[in-house]
N, C-alpha and C positions, 0 to 999 in steps of 0.2 A: 504494499500500499504506499509506504514511504517512497519507495522507488518510483512508483507511478506518479506520485505528486511531485517529485523533483524532476522528473522528466518533462511534465506538463509545464512547470515553472520555466524550465530552460527553453523550451519550445516558445513560450509566450514571451520570454526575454529576447529572442532573436529579432534583430532589427532588419527591416526590409525597406529597399527604395521603392518609390512608386512614381511612375511617369504620368504627367498630366499634360496633354497638348492643349494649347490655345485654341487650335482648331483641328478637327480630325479630317476635314474635307476642304480642300482649296480649290475653287474654280478659277482656271487659268484664262477664263473668258473666250472670246472669239479672235482667232488669228489666222493669218494667211499661210498657206502651205509654202509660200516663197519666203516666209520667215518662220520656219517650222521649229526652231529651238526655243523653248521657253523654259523659264527657271522660277521656282517658288521656294519659300522656306517655311518649314514646319517648326515653330518654336514650342519648347517644352520646359516644364519645371519638375524637379525631384521633390515631391511633396510627402515623401516617406522618411523613415528614420535612419536609413543606411545610405551608403555611397552607391550611386547609380552608375552601372557599367553597360554600355551598349555593345553587346557581343558582335552582331552583325545586322545588316538591313539587306532585305531581298526585295526586289521589285517584280511585278508580274509580267514584265515584258522587257526585252532587250532595248526597246526604245526609251526606256526610263532608267535613269542613273541617280543613285542616292550617294551623298557624302555627308558624313555625320561626326559629331563630337566623339573623339576616341579617349579622351581622358575621363577618369572618374569624376562624378558630379555629386558634390556634398549635398546633403539635405538643405532644401531651399534654393539650391543653385539651378542655374538655367543652361540649357544647350539648344542646339538646332540641327535640323536635318534638311540639307539642301537637295531639292529634287529638280532634275533637268529632264524634260520630255523633249524627244527629237523625232518629229514626225516625218522626216525626210524619207521619201519612197513609200509612205502610208496612204492609203486612201483618205480623201477628205471626210469629214463628218464628226459626229460626237464621239468622245472617248471617256473612258473611266478606267483608271489604273490603280492598283493597290500597292502599298508599300508595307511589308511586314518588318516590325522592329523587335529584334530579339535581344533581351536583357537579362540582368540578374534579379528582376523584380519577382514577387511571388507569382504573379501572372506573367510568365516569361515572354509572352508575345503580344504586341499591340499592333493594330492595323490602322493606317491612315490612307486617304485617297486623294487623287487629283482627277479633275474633270475639265472638259473644255470642249471646244468646237473648232476644228481646223477646216478652212474653207479653201476653195480653188481659186479665189478671187486675189488678184495681186494687191499687195499693200499700196495705199495711196502714195504719190510721188513725195509728199512732204514728210512722210514716215521714213523714206529711204535716205534722207539727207543726214 
């Protein structure tokens, strides 16, 4: 009985980080296939009690690349995941891509999304300057 109580106390005392994103979906808006590379940033805070470590980030498609904070993030600290979508060679239209974030949190995987619409209309001349 005493061993079970001590084990429960030890488990309860373990500190875990917790990742909280400002947004879990970012709409990249409408853009031309002639300017097909778009970037956004997912900002997050460690709202848990332990240091947050992002182990890896997976994207749902080769057209999406993620760069992320690799240093441990203390409780209350912030970090970001920069996501670049490259629609070159893709068909115009609406898209939705998922980004899986694997960490040392109790819930070890979080998912965020990018959405947008890539059109086949060239960008206006003033945007090309």
